[in-house]
ZATOR-504559 format. One record per atom (N, C-alpha, C): residue in one letter; x, y, z. Coordinates in steps of 0.1 Angstrom, whole numbers, padded with zeros to 4 digits, always signed. Example, Ala and Ser with C-alpha at 12.3 -4.5 7.8 and 13.67 -1.06 7.14 Angstrom:
A+0132-0057+0078;A+0123-0045+0078;A+0132-0033+0078;S+0128-0022+0071;S+0137-0011+0071;S+0129+0000+0079;
This chain:
M-0470+0632-0102;M-0478+0630-0096;M-0491+0642-0097;D-0501+0647-0105;D-0505+0656-0104;D-0515+0663-0097;A-0518+0672-0092;A-0530+0676-0078;A-0541+0671-0079;S-0546+0669-0086;S-0565+0666-0090;S-0561+0649-0083;L-0547+0642-0088;L-0545+0630-0082;L-0543+0629-0073;Q-0535+0637-0066;Q-0533+0636-0050;Q-0541+0638-0041;L-0554+0649-0044;L-0563+0651-0036;L-0578+0641-0036;A-0577+0637-0048;A-0584+0624-0046;A-0577+0613-0039;L-0564+0612-0037;L-0555+0598-0027;L-0561+0606-0011;L-0561+0619-0010;L-0560+0627+0002;L-0570+0625+0009;G-0586+0619-0002;G-0599+0622+0002;G-0602+0611+0004;R-0596+0595-0005;R-0599+0583-0003;R-0597+0580+0014;A-0581+0589+0016;A-0572+0580+0029;A-0579+0595+0041;S-0588+0604+0047;S-0599+0607+0044;S-0611+0599+0051;L-0615+0593+0040;L-0631+0589+0045;L-0623+0569+0053;A-0612+0570+0047;A-0613+0560+0052;A-0614+0559+0063;A-0596+0569+0072;A-0604+0573+0081;A-0609+0580+0094;L-0617+0581+0090;L-0632+0588+0093;L-0638+0576+0097;L-0640+0563+0086;L-0649+0549+0091;L-0640+0544+0097;G-0627+0543+0099;G-0620+0535+0107;G-0619+0540+0125;F-0622+0554+0126;F-0623+0565+0133;F-0640+0556+0144;A-0646+0552+0133;A-0654+0555+0141;A-0661+0536+0147;I-0647+0528+0140;I-0655+0512+0149;I-0639+0515+0154;G-0629+0525+0159;G-0629+0527+0173;G-0631+0535+0183;L-0643+0543+0178;L-0646+0549+0187;L-0655+0535+0195;E-0665+0525+0188;E-0668+0516+0197;E-0658+0508+0203;R-0649+0499+0197;R-0639+0494+0207;R-0635+0505+0219;E-0628+0515+0222;E-0628+0524+0229;E-0637+0528+0241;F-0652+0527+0242;F-0661+0531+0246;F-0669+0514+0251;R-0657+0509+0242;R-0657+0492+0260;R-0648+0485+0265;G-0639+0504+0264;G-0632+0493+0271;G-0615+0487+0268;K-0615+0492+0250;K-0607+0477+0246;K-0596+0490+0245;S-0585+0478+0243;S-0567+0483+0243;S-0563+0491+0232;A-0572+0486+0220;A-0571+0502+0205;A-0583+0505+0203;G-0584+0524+0202;G-0589+0529+0206;G-0592+0535+0194;D-0604+0545+0189;D-0603+0556+0173;D-0591+0566+0169;R-0579+0566+0173;R-0573+0573+0168;R-0563+0555+0158;T-0565+0544+0167;T-0554+0536+0161;T-0559+0536+0153;F-0575+0528+0149;F-0586+0528+0141;F-0584+0531+0128;A-0587+0543+0131;A-0585+0555+0118;A-0570+0557+0109;L-0556+0553+0123;L-0549+0552+0117;L-0548+0538+0105;L-0550+0530+0113;L-0548+0521+0104;L-0555+0518+0091;A-0568+0526+0088;A-0582+0525+0083;A-0567+0545+0064;F-0563+0550+0073;F-0558+0557+0066;F-0547+0550+0061;A-0542+0543+0073;A-0527+0542+0060;A-0530+0532+0048;A-0540+0519+0049;A-0543+0512+0044;A-0549+0522+0029;A-0556+0527+0029;A-0562+0531+0020;A-0550+0547+0016;A-0542+0550+0018;A-0534+0564+0017;A-0521+0546+0009;V-0520+0537+0010;V-0509+0529+0005;V-0518+0522-0009;T-0526+0516-0005;T-0535+0506-0015;T-0541+0521-0027;G-0545+0530-0022;G-0542+0538-0035;G-0535+0546-0045;I-0522+0549-0038;I-0508+0552-0046;I-0507+0540-0050;G-0508+0524-0044;G-0504+0510-0054;G-0514+0512-0069;A-0527+0509-0065;A-0533+0517-0074;A-0537+0521-0085;E-0532+0535-0080;E-0532+0545-0087;E-0518+0548-0098;V-0504+0551-0092;V-0497+0547-0097;V-0489+0528-0108;L-0488+0517-0094;L-0482+0512-0096;L-0491+0503-0106;G-0503+0500-0103;G-0511+0495-0117;G-0517+0484-0112;P-0521+0477-0114;P-0531+0465-0109;P-0517+0457-0103;D-0508+0450-0105;D-0503+0441-0100;D-0489+0451-0088;G-0487+0458-0085;G-0488+0468-0079;G-0496+0471-0073;A-0504+0470-0067;A-0517+0477-0059;A-0518+0465-0055;S-0523+0449-0059;S-0522+0434-0052;S-0507+0435-0042;R-0494+0441-0043;R-0487+0431-0037;R-0484+0445-0023;V-0496+0453-0025;V-0494+0463-0016;V-0505+0464-0008;I-0513+0456-0009;I-0525+0447-0007;I-0518+0440+0001;Q-0513+0433-0001;Q-0507+0416+0004;Q-0500+0421+0016;G-0484+0430+0012;G-0478+0441+0020;G-0489+0446+0037;V-0499+0453+0035;V-0513+0459+0042;V-0518+0447+0048;V-0514+0434+0042;V-0526+0422+0049;V-0519+0412+0062;T-0502+0414+0060;T-0492+0406+0066;T-0489+0416+0073;G-0492+0427+0077;G-0483+0435+0082;G-0497+0445+0094;V-0508+0445+0088;V-0520+0444+0101;V-0521+0433+0112;G-0519+0416+0101;G-0514+0410+0116;G-0508+0403+0119;F-0500+0411+0120;F-0489+0414+0132;F-0493+0423+0140;L-0497+0434+0134;L-0506+0444+0143;L-0510+0435+0151;G-0522+0434+0149;G-0533+0422+0153;G-0531+0410+0164;A-0516+0403+0161;A-0510+0392+0168;A-0506+0396+0184;G-0505+0414+0178;G-0499+0419+0188;G-0503+0425+0206;L-0522+0426+0201;L-0537+0432+0209;L-0543+0422+0208;I-0539+0407+0209;I-0545+0396+0212;I-0537+0388+0231;F-0541+0386+0235;F-0532+0384+0249;F-0541+0368+0257;R-0529+0367+0267;R-0534+0355+0268;R-0531+0350+0285;R-0535+0350+0290;R-0542+0353+0310;R-0537+0336+0307;A-0544+0329+0308;A-0540+0311+0314;A-0551+0303+0303;P-0548+0289+0299;P-0552+0282+0291;P-0572+0284+0285;G-0571+0290+0278;G-0582+0290+0270;G-0591+0304+0288;D-0585+0313+0290;D-0586+0330+0286;D-0573+0338+0275;V-0582+0342+0264;V-0576+0347+0258;V-0585+0357+0249;R-0576+0374+0254;R-0585+0383+0255;R-0580+0392+0238;G-0585+0400+0241;G-0583+0408+0228;G-0586+0405+0215;L-0595+0392+0210;L-0597+0388+0201;L-0606+0395+0186;T-0615+0399+0195;T-0626+0408+0190;T-0613+0425+0188;T-0609+0431+0198;T-0598+0435+0188;T-0593+0437+0174;A-0588+0426+0174;A-0577+0420+0170;A-0583+0423+0156;A-0592+0412+0155;A-0610+0410+0144;A-0609+0426+0139;S-0612+0434+0145;S-0620+0445+0144;S-0609+0457+0135;S-0594+0453+0144;S-0578+0468+0138;S-0580+0456+0118;W-0579+0447+0121;W-0580+0436+0105;W-0593+0442+0097;A-0607+0442+0102;A-0615+0447+0098;A-0616+0462+0091;A-0609+0471+0101;A-0611+0485+0090;A-0594+0489+0084;T-0585+0480+0090;T-0578+0480+0075;T-0582+0477+0062;A-0592+0464+0060;A-0597+0462+0051;A-0608+0470+0047;I-0607+0475+0052;I-0621+0488+0048;I-0614+0495+0040;G-0602+0504+0054;G-0591+0515+0046;G-0585+0510+0027;V-0587+0495+0028;V-0583+0496+0015;V-0591+0491+0001;V-0606+0487+0010;V-0614+0493-0004;V-0612+0509-0009;V-0612+0511+0005;V-0613+0536+0007;V-0604+0531-0015;G-0595+0530-0006;G-0576+0529-0010;G-0585+0528-0027;M-0592+0515-0029;M-0596+0512-0039;M-0606+0519-0048;G-0606+0530-0043;G-0619+0537-0047;G-0638+0534-0047;A-0639+0525-0041;A-0648+0517-0038;A-0656+0526-0025;Y-0664+0534-0030;Y-0665+0544-0016;Y-0679+0540-0007;V-0685+0533-0015;V-0699+0533-0011;V-0700+0514+0000;T-0692+0511-0009;T-0691+0491-0007;T-0682+0495+0009;A-0672+0497+0013;A-0662+0501+0030;A-0671+0511+0033;T-0685+0524+0027;T-0697+0526+0039;T-0704+0515+0050;F-0708+0509+0039;F-0716+0499+0037;F-0709+0490+0049;G-0694+0483+0048;G-0687+0476+0054;G-0685+0481+0066;A-0679+0488+0073;A-0680+0501+0084;A-0693+0495+0092;A-0705+0502+0085;A-0714+0501+0089;A-0716+0483+0098;L-0719+0472+0086;L-0720+0458+0093;L-0712+0456+0103;V-0695+0465+0101;V-0687+0454+0111;V-0689+0464+0125;L-0700+0477+0125;L-0704+0483+0137;L-0717+0478+0142;V-0724+0471+0138;V-0733+0464+0136;V-0730+0450+0147;I-0720+0446+0140;I-0714+0431+0146;I-0707+0435+0156;L-0699+0441+0159;L-0696+0446+0173;L-0707+0446+0181;E-0717+0457+0175;E-0730+0455+0192;E-0742+0444+0189;L-0741+0435+0184;L-0747+0428+0180;L-0756+0418+0195;D-0747+0423+0207;D-0749+0412+0221;D-0760+0426+0228;R-0749+0439+0224;R-0762+0451+0225;R-0776+0452+0219;I-0784+0449+0213;I-0794+0443+0206;I-0801+0433+0221;P-0813+0443+0225;P-0817+0435+0234;P-0824+0420+0230;V-0832+0426+0219;V-0836+0409+0216;V-0826+0399+0213;L-0817+0401+0207;L-0806+0392+0206;L-0798+0391+0225;R-0799+0396+0235;R-0793+0399+0244;R-0808+0390+0253;R-0818+0389+0247;R-0831+0383+0257;R-0827+0363+0251;I-0823+0366+0239;I-0824+0353+0230;I-0807+0344+0237;R-0800+0355+0239;R-0790+0347+0245;R-0785+0345+0261;A-0796+0351+0269;A-0803+0348+0281;A-0811+0339+0285;Q-0819+0329+0272;Q-0828+0323+0274;Q-0821+0311+0272;A-0809+0310+0257;A-0802+0300+0259;A-0796+0296+0268;E-0786+0304+0277;E-0775+0297+0279;E-0786+0300+0302;A-0794+0299+0302;A-0805+0297+0312;A-0805+0282+0309;A-0805+0275+0301;A-0813+0267+0294;A-0806+0249+0296;G-0789+0259+0299;G-0780+0250+0296;G-0772+0249+0293;P-0761+0245+0296;P-0745+0244+0295;P-0743+0248+0280;S-0741+0252+0279;S-0727+0250+0261;S-0725+0240+0263;Q-0722+0235+0244;Q-0708+0222+0241;Q-0698+0221+0248;R-0693+0238+0251;R-0680+0242+0253;R-0679+0243+0261;S-0684+0249+0273;S-0691+0248+0293;S-0684+0230+0290;Q-0691+0216+0289;Q-0694+0209+0286;Q-0681+0206+0291;E-0668+0210+0276;E-0662+0206+0278;E-0644+0207+0286;G-0649+0217+0299;G-0641+0218+0305;G-0637+0235+0302;D-0643+0235+0292;D-0633+0256+0288;D-0649+0268+0296;P-0642+0274+0297;P-0651+0288+0305;P-0655+0291+0290;P-0672+0298+0291;P-0677+0299+0284;P-0677+0313+0279;P-0683+0310+0261;P-0674+0326+0255;P-0680+0337+0258;E-0666+0350+0257;E-0671+0358+0259;E-0667+0370+0252;V-0677+0384+0252;V-0676+0390+0243;V-0664+0399+0246;L-0657+0400+0238;L-0642+0405+0244;L-0636+0425+0238;
């Protein structure tokens, strides 16, 4: 493997780590179990192995690598989810965020830098939706108007994890 390809792969993995770090920083700021370093490592590793798969193994190899990455991070994400009692599940958003950070790493590894950057920005917007004042007021008004269908069924109201 020539030096220019190695530098390109390192650049991809570094960009993915930076994007993953940003997502993880939000999770860490919210006091969640997985934070900036975890998300940076997930995105870095996904970009590194995807880049190798795409550049060295070809399309079929890249496909198999991506399948393995998605499966592996699914198991990792399952470890982030905790069930304390029936209806009291914690960690779903952090697990989904780890999966999203890994997907962004895969996208960077395939060379779609702009898509990955906007994807990471979209993930951050989604994670911050409940903190946008206008949306917070809308949600408060909806909750004040009456119990949700979910709470009528005996489940606790949805929480932001």
